[in-house]
The first five atom37 places (N, CA, C, CB, O) and aatype in JSON, in Angstrom:
{
  "aatype": [12, 6, 0, 5, 1, 6, 19, 16, 2, 12, 16, 2, 6, 10, 10, 11, 11, 2, 0, 6, 16, 10, 8, 5, 0, 16, 19, 3, 16, 0, 11, 6, 15, 6, 1, 7, 9, 19, 3, 9, 6, 16, 10, 5, 8, 16, 2, 6, 5, 10, 9, 15, 16, 10, 3, 6, 19, 10, 2, 9, 5, 11, 6, 7, 1, 3, 11, 1, 6, 0, 0, 5, 10, 6, 10, 1, 1, 9, 6, 2, 5, 10, 16, 2, 11, 10, 10, 6, 9, 2, 0, 6, 11, 11, 12, 15, 5, 1, 3, 15, 13, 11, 11, 1, 15, 7, 13, 16, 15, 13, 13, 12, 19, 3, 11, 6, 0, 15, 11, 19, 19, 11, 10, 19, 13, 1, 10, 13, 12, 3, 7, 6, 9, 0, 16, 1],
  "atom_mask": [
    [1, 1, 1, 1, 1],
    [1, 1, 1, 1, 1],
    [1, 1, 1, 1, 1],
    [1, 1, 1, 1, 1],
    [1, 1, 1, 1, 1],
    [1, 1, 1, 1, 1],
    [1, 1, 1, 1, 1],
    [1, 1, 1, 1, 1],
    [1, 1, 1, 1, 1],
    [1, 1, 1, 1, 1],
    [1, 1, 1, 1, 1],
    [1, 1, 1, 1, 1],
    [1, 1, 1, 1, 1],
    [1, 1, 1, 1, 1],
    [1, 1, 1, 1, 1],
    [1, 1, 1, 1, 1],
    [1, 1, 1, 1, 1],
    [1, 1, 1, 1, 1],
    [1, 1, 1, 1, 1],
    [1, 1, 1, 1, 1],
    [1, 1, 1, 1, 1],
    [1, 1, 1, 1, 1],
    [1, 1, 1, 1, 1],
    [1, 1, 1, 1, 1],
    [1, 1, 1, 1, 1],
    [1, 1, 1, 1, 1],
    [1, 1, 1, 1, 1],
    [1, 1, 1, 1, 1],
    [1, 1, 1, 1, 1],
    [1, 1, 1, 1, 1],
    [1, 1, 1, 1, 1],
    [1, 1, 1, 1, 1],
    [1, 1, 1, 1, 1],
    [1, 1, 1, 1, 1],
    [1, 1, 1, 1, 1],
    [1, 1, 1, 0, 1],
    [1, 1, 1, 1, 1],
    [1, 1, 1, 1, 1],
    [1, 1, 1, 1, 1],
    [1, 1, 1, 1, 1],
    [1, 1, 1, 1, 1],
    [1, 1, 1, 1, 1],
    [1, 1, 1, 1, 1],
    [1, 1, 1, 1, 1],
    [1, 1, 1, 1, 1],
    [1, 1, 1, 1, 1],
    [1, 1, 1, 1, 1],
    [1, 1, 1, 1, 1],
    [1, 1, 1, 1, 1],
    [1, 1, 1, 1, 1],
    [1, 1, 1, 1, 1],
    [1, 1, 1, 1, 1],
    [1, 1, 1, 1, 1],
    [1, 1, 1, 1, 1],
    [1, 1, 1, 1, 1],
    [1, 1, 1, 1, 1],
    [1, 1, 1, 1, 1],
    [1, 1, 1, 1, 1],
    [1, 1, 1, 1, 1],
    [1, 1, 1, 1, 1],
    [1, 1, 1, 1, 1],
    [1, 1, 1, 1, 1],
    [1, 1, 1, 1, 1],
    [1, 1, 1, 0, 1],
    [1, 1, 1, 1, 1],
    [1, 1, 1, 1, 1],
    [1, 1, 1, 1, 1],
    [1, 1, 1, 1, 1],
    [1, 1, 1, 1, 1],
    [1, 1, 1, 1, 1],
    [1, 1, 1, 1, 1],
    [1, 1, 1, 1, 1],
    [1, 1, 1, 1, 1],
    [1, 1, 1, 1, 1],
    [1, 1, 1, 1, 1],
    [1, 1, 1, 1, 1],
    [1, 1, 1, 1, 1],
    [1, 1, 1, 1, 1],
    [1, 1, 1, 1, 1],
    [1, 1, 1, 1, 1],
    [1, 1, 1, 1, 1],
    [1, 1, 1, 1, 1],
    [1, 1, 1, 1, 1],
    [1, 1, 1, 1, 1],
    [1, 1, 1, 1, 1],
    [1, 1, 1, 1, 1],
    [1, 1, 1, 1, 1],
    [1, 1, 1, 1, 1],
    [1, 1, 1, 1, 1],
    [1, 1, 1, 1, 1],
    [1, 1, 1, 1, 1],
    [1, 1, 1, 1, 1],
    [1, 1, 1, 1, 1],
    [1, 1, 1, 1, 1],
    [1, 1, 1, 1, 1],
    [1, 1, 1, 1, 1],
    [1, 1, 1, 1, 1],
    [1, 1, 1, 1, 1],
    [1, 1, 1, 1, 1],
    [1, 1, 1, 1, 1],
    [1, 1, 1, 1, 1],
    [1, 1, 1, 1, 1],
    [1, 1, 1, 1, 1],
    [1, 1, 1, 1, 1],
    [1, 1, 1, 1, 1],
    [1, 1, 1, 0, 1],
    [1, 1, 1, 1, 1],
    [1, 1, 1, 1, 1],
    [1, 1, 1, 1, 1],
    [1, 1, 1, 1, 1],
    [1, 1, 1, 1, 1],
    [1, 1, 1, 1, 1],
    [1, 1, 1, 1, 1],
    [1, 1, 1, 1, 1],
    [1, 1, 1, 1, 1],
    [1, 1, 1, 1, 1],
    [1, 1, 1, 1, 1],
    [1, 1, 1, 1, 1],
    [1, 1, 1, 1, 1],
    [1, 1, 1, 1, 1],
    [1, 1, 1, 1, 1],
    [1, 1, 1, 1, 1],
    [1, 1, 1, 1, 1],
    [1, 1, 1, 1, 1],
    [1, 1, 1, 1, 1],
    [1, 1, 1, 1, 1],
    [1, 1, 1, 1, 1],
    [1, 1, 1, 1, 1],
    [1, 1, 1, 1, 1],
    [1, 1, 1, 1, 1],
    [1, 1, 1, 0, 1],
    [1, 1, 1, 1, 1],
    [1, 1, 1, 1, 1],
    [1, 1, 1, 1, 1],
    [1, 1, 1, 1, 1],
    [1, 1, 1, 1, 1]
  ],
  "atom_positions": [
    [[76.84, -67.56, 111.98], [78.06, -68.16, 111.65], [77.85, -69.35, 110.72], [78.77, -68.56, 112.9], [78.6, -69.54, 109.76]],
    [[76.88, -70.08, 110.98], [76.53, -71.21, 110.13], [76.23, -70.72, 108.71], [75.32, -71.98, 110.71], [76.68, -71.34, 107.75]],
    [[75.5, -69.66, 108.57], [75.15, -69.12, 107.27], [76.4, -68.64, 106.55], [74.14, -67.98, 107.42], [76.54, -68.82, 105.34]],
    [[77.29, -68.02, 107.31], [78.53, -67.53, 106.7], [79.38, -68.7, 106.22], [79.33, -66.67, 107.69], [80.01, -68.61, 105.17]],
    [[79.4, -69.79, 106.97], [80.15, -70.96, 106.57], [79.56, -71.57, 105.3], [80.18, -72.0, 107.72], [80.29, -71.98, 104.4]],
    [[78.25, -71.63, 105.23], [77.59, -72.17, 104.05], [77.86, -71.3, 102.82], [76.08, -72.29, 104.29], [78.07, -71.81, 101.72]],
    [[77.85, -69.98, 103.02], [78.16, -69.07, 101.92], [79.6, -69.29, 101.48], [77.92, -67.58, 102.34], [79.88, -69.31, 100.28]],
    [[80.52, -69.45, 102.41], [81.92, -69.66, 102.09], [82.1, -70.99, 101.35], [82.79, -69.63, 103.37], [82.81, -71.06, 100.35]],
    [[81.45, -72.04, 101.85], [81.53, -73.36, 101.21], [80.96, -73.31, 99.77], [80.76, -74.43, 102.06], [81.53, -73.87, 98.83]],
    [[79.81, -72.62, 99.65], [79.18, -72.49, 98.33], [80.08, -71.71, 97.39], [77.8, -71.79, 98.45], [80.21, -72.07, 96.21]],
    [[80.71, -70.66, 97.89], [81.61, -69.85, 97.08], [82.8, -70.7, 96.64], [82.09, -68.6, 97.86], [83.21, -70.64, 95.48]],
    [[83.35, -71.48, 97.55], [84.49, -72.34, 97.23], [84.09, -73.39, 96.16], [85.0, -73.05, 98.5], [84.85, -73.64, 95.22]],
    [[82.92, -73.98, 96.33], [82.44, -74.96, 95.35], [82.27, -74.33, 93.97], [81.11, -75.56, 95.81], [82.69, -74.9, 92.96]],
    [[81.65, -73.14, 93.93], [81.45, -72.44, 92.67], [82.79, -72.09, 92.01], [80.63, -71.16, 92.89], [82.93, -72.22, 90.8]],
    [[83.75, -71.66, 92.8], [85.07, -71.34, 92.26], [85.75, -72.59, 91.7], [85.94, -70.69, 93.36], [86.38, -72.53, 90.64]],
    [[85.63, -73.72, 92.39], [86.23, -74.97, 91.92], [85.57, -75.41, 90.6], [86.09, -76.08, 92.99], [86.25, -75.8, 89.65]],
    [[84.21, -75.35, 90.56], [83.5, -75.76, 89.36], [83.82, -74.83, 88.19], [81.99, -75.78, 89.62], [84.0, -75.28, 87.06]],
    [[83.9, -73.53, 88.47], [84.27, -72.57, 87.42], [85.68, -72.84, 86.91], [84.17, -71.12, 87.95], [85.94, -72.74, 85.71]],
    [[86.6, -73.18, 87.82], [87.98, -73.47, 87.43], [88.01, -74.73, 86.55], [88.88, -73.66, 88.68], [88.71, -74.76, 85.53]],
    [[87.26, -75.77, 86.95], [87.2, -76.99, 86.15], [86.59, -76.72, 84.77], [86.4, -78.08, 86.89], [87.09, -77.2, 83.76]],
    [[85.51, -75.96, 84.74], [84.85, -75.62, 83.48], [85.78, -74.8, 82.6], [83.55, -74.85, 83.74], [85.89, -75.05, 81.4]],
    [[86.45, -73.82, 83.2], [87.4, -73.0, 82.46], [88.54, -73.87, 81.93], [87.96, -71.87, 83.35], [88.95, -73.72, 80.78]],
    [[89.04, -74.77, 82.76], [90.11, -75.67, 82.35], [89.66, -76.51, 81.13], [90.53, -76.59, 83.52], [90.37, -76.59, 80.13]],
    [[88.49, -77.14, 81.25], [88.01, -78.0, 80.16], [87.76, -77.2, 78.89], [86.73, -78.72, 80.59], [88.1, -77.65, 77.81]],
    [[87.17, -76.03, 79.0], [86.89, -75.18, 77.84], [88.19, -74.74, 77.19], [86.06, -73.96, 78.25], [88.28, -74.7, 75.96]],
    [[89.19, -74.41, 77.97], [90.48, -73.98, 77.43], [91.17, -75.13, 76.71], [91.37, -73.43, 78.56], [91.72, -74.95, 75.63]],
    [[91.15, -76.33, 77.32], [91.76, -77.5, 76.69], [91.03, -77.84, 75.38], [91.72, -78.7, 77.66], [91.68, -78.09, 74.37]],
    [[89.69, -77.84, 75.41], [88.92, -78.13, 74.19], [89.2, -77.11, 73.09], [87.42, -78.16, 74.52], [89.34, -77.46, 71.92]],
    [[89.27, -75.84, 73.48], [89.56, -74.78, 72.51], [90.95, -74.96, 71.91], [89.44, -73.39, 73.17], [91.12, -74.79, 70.7]],
    [[91.93, -75.29, 72.72], [93.3, -75.5, 72.24], [93.35, -76.69, 71.27], [94.27, -75.72, 73.43], [94.01, -76.64, 70.24]],
    [[92.64, -77.77, 71.63], [92.63, -78.95, 70.76], [92.01, -78.62, 69.41], [91.86, -80.1, 71.42], [92.55, -79.0, 68.37]],
    [[90.9, -77.92, 69.4], [90.22, -77.57, 68.16], [91.05, -76.59, 67.32], [88.86, -76.96, 68.46], [91.07, -76.7, 66.09]],
    [[91.72, -75.65, 67.98], [92.5, -74.68, 67.2], [93.74, -75.33, 66.6], [92.91, -73.49, 68.09], [94.23, -74.89, 65.56]],
    [[94.25, -76.38, 67.23], [95.41, -77.08, 66.7], [95.01, -78.17, 65.69], [96.21, -77.7, 67.84], [95.85, -78.69, 64.96]],
    [[93.75, -78.49, 65.67], [93.25, -79.54, 64.78], [93.38, -79.14, 63.31], [91.8, -79.85, 65.1], [93.64, -80.0, 62.47]],
    [[93.22, -77.91, 63.0], [93.28, -77.46, 61.61], [91.9, -77.49, 60.99], [0.0, 0.0, 0.0], [90.92, -77.9, 61.61]],
    [[91.86, -77.04, 59.76], [90.57, -76.95, 59.08], [90.12, -78.31, 58.57], [90.65, -75.96, 57.92], [88.93, -78.63, 58.64]],
    [[91.06, -79.13, 58.07], [90.73, -80.43, 57.5], [91.58, -81.49, 58.19], [90.96, -80.44, 55.95], [92.78, -81.3, 58.41]],
    [[90.95, -82.6, 58.53], [91.67, -83.71, 59.14], [92.6, -84.35, 58.12], [90.69, -84.75, 59.72], [92.3, -84.36, 56.93]],
    [[93.71, -84.88, 58.57], [94.68, -85.53, 57.69], [94.05, -86.76, 57.04], [95.95, -85.91, 58.47], [94.36, -87.09, 55.9]],
    [[93.17, -87.45, 57.78], [92.49, -88.62, 57.23], [91.64, -88.23, 56.02], [91.61, -89.29, 58.3], [91.57, -88.97, 55.03]],
    [[91.0, -87.08, 56.1], [90.2, -86.59, 54.98], [91.1, -86.31, 53.79], [89.41, -85.32, 55.36], [90.75, -86.66, 52.66]],
    [[92.23, -85.69, 54.03], [93.17, -85.4, 52.94], [93.71, -86.69, 52.32], [94.33, -84.54, 53.44], [93.86, -86.78, 51.1]],
    [[94.01, -87.68, 53.15], [94.51, -88.96, 52.64], [93.45, -89.64, 51.76], [94.92, -89.87, 53.81], [93.76, -90.16, 50.69]],
    [[92.21, -89.64, 52.25], [91.11, -90.25, 51.48], [90.92, -89.53, 50.14], [89.8, -90.22, 52.29], [90.77, -90.18, 49.1]],
    [[90.94, -88.21, 50.17], [90.78, -87.42, 48.95], [91.91, -87.73, 47.97], [90.75, -85.91, 49.27], [91.67, -87.91, 46.77]],
    [[93.12, -87.78, 48.46], [94.28, -88.08, 47.61], [94.16, -89.47, 46.99], [95.58, -87.98, 48.43], [94.45, -89.65, 45.8]],
    [[93.76, -90.47, 47.77], [93.59, -91.82, 47.26], [92.52, -91.87, 46.17], [93.23, -92.79, 48.4], [92.69, -92.55, 45.16]],
    [[91.43, -91.14, 46.37], [90.36, -91.11, 45.37], [90.85, -90.46, 44.08], [89.13, -90.35, 45.92], [90.53, -90.93, 42.99]],
    [[91.61, -89.38, 44.19], [92.14, -88.72, 43.0], [93.08, -89.63, 42.23], [92.86, -87.42, 43.38], [93.02, -89.7, 41.0]],
    [[93.94, -90.33, 42.94], [94.88, -91.26, 42.29], [94.12, -92.38, 41.62], [95.89, -91.83, 43.33], [94.43, -92.77, 40.49]],
    [[93.12, -92.9, 42.29], [92.29, -93.96, 41.71], [91.59, -93.48, 40.45], [91.25, -94.45, 42.74], [91.51, -94.2, 39.46]],
    [[91.09, -92.26, 40.49], [90.41, -91.67, 39.32], [91.38, -91.55, 38.15], [89.82, -90.29, 39.67], [91.04, -91.9, 37.02]],
    [[92.58, -91.06, 38.42], [93.58, -90.93, 37.36], [93.94, -92.28, 36.76], [94.84, -90.24, 37.9], [94.08, -92.41, 35.55]],
    [[94.09, -93.3, 37.63], [94.4, -94.64, 37.14], [93.29, -95.16, 36.23], [94.62, -95.61, 38.31], [93.56, -95.74, 35.18]],
    [[92.04, -94.96, 36.64], [90.91, -95.41, 35.82], [90.88, -94.7, 34.47], [89.59, -95.18, 36.56], [90.66, -95.33, 33.44]],
    [[91.1, -93.39, 34.48], [91.1, -92.61, 33.23], [92.21, -93.11, 32.31], [91.27, -91.09, 33.52], [91.99, -93.27, 31.11]],
    [[93.39, -93.36, 32.86], [94.5, -93.87, 32.05], [94.16, -95.24, 31.45], [95.78, -93.97, 32.89], [94.47, -95.51, 30.29]],
    [[93.52, -96.1, 32.24], [93.12, -97.41, 31.73], [92.09, -97.28, 30.6], [92.55, -98.27, 32.86], [92.17, -97.98, 29.6]],
    [[91.13, -96.39, 30.78], [90.11, -96.16, 29.75], [90.76, -95.65, 28.47], [89.04, -95.15, 30.24], [90.43, -96.11, 27.38]],
    [[91.69, -94.71, 28.6], [92.38, -94.18, 27.43], [93.21, -95.27, 26.75], [93.28, -93.01, 27.83], [93.24, -95.33, 25.52]],
    [[93.88, -96.12, 27.52], [94.67, -97.21, 26.94], [93.77, -98.19, 26.21], [95.47, -97.94, 28.03], [94.1, -98.63, 25.11]],
    [[92.63, -98.54, 26.82], [91.7, -99.46, 26.16], [91.2, -98.85, 24.84], [90.52, -99.78, 27.09], [91.1, -99.55, 23.83]],
    [[90.89, -97.56, 24.86], [90.43, -96.89, 23.65], [91.5, -96.9, 22.57], [0.0, 0.0, 0.0], [91.22, -97.15, 21.4]],
    [[92.73, -96.61, 22.97], [93.85, -96.61, 22.03], [94.04, -98.02, 21.44], [95.15, -96.13, 22.73], [94.24, -98.17, 20.24]],
    [[93.97, -99.04, 22.3], [94.12, -100.42, 21.83], [93.01, -100.8, 20.85], [94.12, -101.4, 23.02], [93.26, -101.46, 19.84]],
    [[91.79, -100.37, 21.16], [90.66, -100.67, 20.26], [90.82, -99.96, 18.92], [89.33, -100.26, 20.91], [90.52, -100.53, 17.87]],
    [[91.3, -98.71, 18.96], [91.52, -97.99, 17.71], [92.59, -98.66, 16.87], [91.91, -96.53, 17.99], [92.46, -98.78, 15.65]],
    [[93.67, -99.1, 17.52], [94.74, -99.79, 16.79], [94.22, -101.09, 16.18], [95.93, -100.08, 17.72], [94.54, -101.41, 15.04]],
    [[93.43, -101.83, 16.95], [92.86, -103.08, 16.43], [91.93, -102.79, 15.26], [92.1, -103.84, 17.55], [91.91, -103.52, 14.26]],
    [[91.15, -101.73, 15.38], [90.24, -101.35, 14.3], [91.02, -100.94, 13.05], [89.31, -100.21, 14.74], [90.61, -101.26, 11.94]],
    [[92.13, -100.25, 13.23], [92.96, -99.86, 12.09], [93.53, -101.1, 11.39], [94.1, -98.93, 12.54], [93.55, -101.17, 10.16]],
    [[93.98, -102.06, 12.18], [94.51, -103.29, 11.59], [93.41, -104.03, 10.84], [95.12, -104.2, 12.68], [93.62, -104.52, 9.73]],
    [[92.24, -104.1, 11.45], [91.11, -104.77, 10.8], [90.72, -104.04, 9.52], [89.92, -104.85, 11.75], [90.42, -104.68, 8.51]],
    [[90.71, -102.73, 9.57], [90.36, -101.96, 8.38], [91.39, -102.19, 7.27], [90.27, -100.46, 8.71], [91.02, -102.31, 6.1]],
    [[92.65, -102.26, 7.62], [93.69, -102.55, 6.62], [93.49, -103.94, 6.03], [95.09, -102.44, 7.24], [93.65, -104.15, 4.82]],
    [[93.13, -104.9, 6.89], [92.88, -106.26, 6.42], [91.69, -106.26, 5.45], [92.61, -107.22, 7.61], [91.74, -106.89, 4.4]],
    [[90.63, -105.54, 5.82], [89.45, -105.46, 4.97], [89.79, -104.77, 3.65], [88.31, -104.7, 5.69], [89.36, -105.2, 2.58]],
    [[90.57, -103.7, 3.75], [90.97, -102.98, 2.53], [91.78, -103.9, 1.62], [91.8, -101.72, 2.9], [91.56, -103.94, 0.41]],
    [[92.71, -104.64, 2.21], [93.52, -105.58, 1.41], [92.65, -106.67, 0.79], [94.62, -106.22, 2.29], [92.83, -107.06, -0.36]],
    [[91.69, -107.15, 1.58], [90.78, -108.18, 1.09], [89.98, -107.66, -0.11], [89.83, -108.64, 2.21], [89.84, -108.34, -1.13]],
    [[89.46, -106.43, 0.02], [88.7, -105.83, -1.07], [89.59, -105.56, -2.28], [88.04, -104.54, -0.6], [89.19, -105.82, -3.42]],
    [[90.77, -105.06, -2.04], [91.71, -104.8, -3.14], [92.06, -106.1, -3.86], [93.0, -104.12, -2.61], [92.09, -106.16, -5.09]],
    [[92.33, -107.15, -3.06], [92.65, -108.45, -3.67], [91.48, -108.99, -4.49], [93.04, -109.46, -2.58], [91.68, -109.56, -5.56]],
    [[90.27, -108.81, -3.97], [89.1, -109.26, -4.72], [88.96, -108.48, -6.02], [87.83, -109.12, -3.87], [88.66, -109.05, -7.07]],
    [[89.18, -107.17, -5.96], [89.11, -106.36, -7.17], [90.18, -106.79, -8.17], [89.27, -104.86, -6.83], [89.93, -106.85, -9.38]],
    [[91.38, -107.07, -7.67], [92.45, -107.54, -8.55], [92.1, -108.9, -9.15], [93.78, -107.63, -7.78], [92.36, -109.16, -10.32]],
    [[91.49, -109.76, -8.33], [91.07, -111.08, -8.8], [90.01, -110.95, -9.9], [90.53, -111.92, -7.63], [90.08, -111.62, -10.93]],
    [[89.04, -110.08, -9.65], [88.0, -109.84, -10.66], [88.62, -109.29, -11.93], [86.91, -108.86, -10.12], [88.29, -109.71, -13.04]],
    [[89.53, -108.35, -11.75], [90.21, -107.76, -12.89], [90.98, -108.82, -13.68], [91.17, -106.65, -12.43], [90.92, -108.85, -14.91]],
    [[91.68, -109.69, -12.98], [92.46, -110.74, -13.64], [91.54, -111.71, -14.36], [93.33, -111.49, -12.62], [91.83, -112.13, -15.48]],
    [[90.42, -112.08, -13.72], [89.47, -112.99, -14.36], [88.88, -112.37, -15.61], [88.35, -113.37, -13.37], [88.75, -113.03, -16.64]],
    [[88.53, -111.1, -15.52], [87.98, -110.42, -16.69], [89.03, -110.32, -17.79], [87.46, -109.03, -16.31], [88.72, -110.47, -18.97]],
    [[90.25, -110.07, -17.39], [91.32, -109.97, -18.4], [91.47, -111.29, -19.13], [92.67, -109.56, -17.74], [91.62, -111.32, -20.35]],
    [[91.43, -112.39, -18.38], [91.6, -113.69, -19.03], [90.39, -114.03, -19.9], [91.8, -114.79, -17.96], [90.55, -114.51, -21.03]],
    [[89.2, -113.78, -19.38], [88.01, -114.16, -20.14], [87.75, -113.23, -21.32], [86.8, -114.19, -19.24], [87.1, -113.62, -22.29]],
    [[88.23, -112.03, -21.24], [87.97, -111.06, -22.3], [89.27, -110.63, -22.98], [87.24, -109.84, -21.74], [89.38, -109.5, -23.46]],
    [[90.23, -111.51, -23.03], [91.54, -111.18, -23.57], [91.44, -110.6, -24.98], [92.43, -112.4, -23.57], [92.09, -109.62, -25.33]],
    [[90.64, -111.22, -25.74], [90.52, -110.74, -27.11], [89.86, -109.37, -27.17], [89.74, -111.73, -27.96], [90.28, -108.51, -27.94]],
    [[88.83, -109.16, -26.35], [88.13, -107.87, -26.41], [88.97, -106.75, -25.79], [86.78, -107.96, -25.69], [88.73, -105.57, -26.07]],
    [[89.92, -107.09, -24.97], [90.78, -106.06, -24.37], [91.79, -105.5, -25.36], [91.52, -106.64, -23.16], [92.42, -104.47, -25.13]],
    [[91.92, -106.19, -26.44], [92.84, -105.68, -27.45], [92.36, -104.33, -27.99], [92.99, -106.68, -28.59], [93.14, -103.48, -28.41]],
    [[91.07, -104.18, -27.95], [90.51, -102.89, -28.37], [90.69, -101.91, -27.21], [89.0, -103.02, -28.78], [90.38, -102.25, -26.06]],
    [[91.16, -100.8, -27.47], [91.49, -99.8, -26.44], [90.26, -99.36, -25.65], [92.15, -98.59, -27.07], [90.35, -99.17, -24.44]],
    [[89.14, -99.2, -26.28], [87.94, -98.71, -25.6], [87.47, -99.69, -24.53], [86.82, -98.46, -26.6], [87.09, -99.27, -23.43]],
    [[87.48, -100.98, -24.84], [87.05, -101.98, -23.85], [87.97, -102.01, -22.65], [0.0, 0.0, 0.0], [87.52, -102.04, -21.5]],
    [[89.26, -102.0, -22.91], [90.24, -102.03, -21.84], [90.13, -100.8, -20.95], [91.65, -102.13, -22.41], [90.17, -100.9, -19.73]],
    [[89.99, -99.63, -21.57], [89.91, -98.37, -20.83], [88.68, -98.33, -19.94], [89.91, -97.19, -21.79], [88.78, -97.91, -18.79]],
    [[87.51, -98.75, -20.45], [86.3, -98.67, -19.63], [86.38, -99.62, -18.44], [85.06, -99.0, -20.48], [85.96, -99.25, -17.34]],
    [[86.92, -100.84, -18.63], [87.05, -101.76, -17.5], [88.03, -101.23, -16.47], [87.49, -103.14, -17.98], [87.79, -101.27, -15.27]],
    [[89.14, -100.72, -16.96], [90.16, -100.18, -16.07], [89.61, -99.02, -15.26], [91.38, -99.73, -16.86], [89.96, -98.87, -14.09]],
    [[88.75, -98.2, -15.84], [88.16, -97.05, -15.14], [87.28, -97.53, -13.98], [87.33, -96.18, -16.12], [87.31, -96.92, -12.91]],
    [[86.5, -98.6, -14.16], [85.66, -99.14, -13.09], [86.55, -99.62, -11.95], [84.77, -100.31, -13.6], [86.27, -99.33, -10.78]],
    [[87.6, -100.35, -12.27], [88.54, -100.85, -11.27], [89.18, -99.69, -10.52], [89.61, -101.73, -11.92], [89.34, -99.75, -9.3]],
    [[89.55, -98.66, -11.22], [90.18, -97.48, -10.62], [89.22, -96.77, -9.66], [90.65, -96.52, -11.73], [89.64, -96.33, -8.59]],
    [[87.94, -96.66, -10.03], [86.94, -96.01, -9.18], [86.72, -96.8, -7.89], [85.61, -95.85, -9.93], [86.6, -96.2, -6.82]],
    [[86.67, -98.11, -7.97], [86.5, -98.94, -6.77], [87.69, -98.75, -5.84], [86.35, -100.43, -7.16], [87.52, -98.69, -4.62]],
    [[88.87, -98.66, -6.39], [90.06, -98.43, -5.58], [89.99, -97.08, -4.88], [91.32, -98.53, -6.44], [90.41, -96.94, -3.73]],
    [[89.47, -96.08, -5.57], [89.33, -94.75, -4.96], [88.36, -94.8, -3.78], [88.84, -93.73, -6.0], [88.6, -94.16, -2.76]],
    [[87.27, -95.56, -3.91], [86.28, -95.68, -2.82], [86.93, -96.32, -1.61], [85.05, -96.52, -3.27], [86.75, -95.85, -0.48]],
    [[87.69, -97.38, -1.82], [88.36, -98.05, -0.7], [89.31, -97.08, 0.0], [89.14, -99.29, -1.19], [89.33, -97.01, 1.22]],
    [[90.08, -96.34, -0.76], [91.03, -95.39, -0.18], [90.31, -94.28, 0.57], [91.92, -94.8, -1.27], [90.78, -93.84, 1.62]],
    [[89.17, -93.81, 0.04], [88.41, -92.75, 0.7], [87.86, -93.24, 2.04], [87.26, -92.27, -0.19], [87.96, -92.53, 3.04]],
    [[87.29, -94.45, 2.08], [86.77, -95.01, 3.33], [87.89, -95.15, 4.34], [86.08, -96.38, 3.08], [87.72, -94.82, 5.51]],
    [[89.04, -95.62, 3.91], [90.17, -95.78, 4.81], [90.63, -94.43, 5.36], [91.34, -96.48, 4.08], [90.9, -94.32, 6.56]],
    [[90.71, -93.42, 4.52], [91.13, -92.09, 4.95], [90.14, -91.5, 5.95], [91.27, -91.16, 3.73], [90.55, -90.89, 6.94]],
    [[88.83, -91.67, 5.7], [87.8, -91.16, 6.63], [87.93, -91.83, 7.99], [86.39, -91.37, 6.06], [87.78, -91.18, 9.02]],
    [[88.2, -93.14, 7.99], [88.37, -93.83, 9.25], [89.59, -93.3, 10.0], [88.5, -95.33, 9.01], [89.51, -93.04, 11.2]],
    [[90.71, -93.14, 9.3], [91.94, -92.7, 9.94], [91.8, -91.27, 10.49], [93.1, -92.77, 8.94], [92.42, -90.92, 11.5]],
    [[90.97, -90.47, 9.82], [90.76, -89.09, 10.28], [89.73, -89.04, 11.42], [90.29, -88.2, 9.12], [89.47, -87.97, 11.96]],
    [[89.15, -90.18, 11.78], [88.2, -90.21, 12.89], [86.79, -89.84, 12.49], [0.0, 0.0, 0.0], [85.94, -89.64, 13.36]],
    [[86.51, -89.73, 11.21], [85.17, -89.37, 10.76], [84.26, -90.58, 10.66], [85.24, -88.68, 9.42], [83.04, -90.43, 10.57]],
    [[84.84, -91.77, 10.69], [84.06, -93.0, 10.74], [84.44, -93.68, 12.04], [84.33, -93.94, 9.48], [85.62, -93.95, 12.27]],
    [[83.44, -93.94, 12.89], [83.71, -94.54, 14.2], [83.52, -96.05, 14.11], [82.78, -93.93, 15.29], [82.74, -96.55, 13.29]],
    [[84.23, -96.77, 14.97], [84.06, -98.21, 15.06], [83.35, -98.52, 16.36], [85.41, -98.96, 14.98], [83.33, -97.7, 17.28]],
    [[82.78, -99.69, 16.42], [82.05, -100.06, 17.65], [82.93, -100.79, 18.59], [80.84, -100.92, 17.33], [82.49, -101.18, 19.67]]
  ]
}
């Protein structure tokens, strides 16, 4: 009788432990299946990183655009400076060589040099505007 009681007690204990284990396993399984594939915190972090990346890219593009605009203004200033210097040289030569300019050949050859320098300035400006000349 004692042995039968011990067997019964052991059986009851095993059944209780199995029920508790089954309960815990079922609860854990339900929690994991409802959890989803990705945690919401992970999605939030990923979204924040993407937004931050986009903001940085936009800032980089704006800085580049601002630098290009500044370079264009500087190039125009340089072009004007060079053009003004060429005009100044031309005017000085005209005054100092007024008498020799009366001859058509002298006037034409000087004018051709001035015209070629102007073409070079315009070509450099066009190459810059087309992006073929980079600025630092």
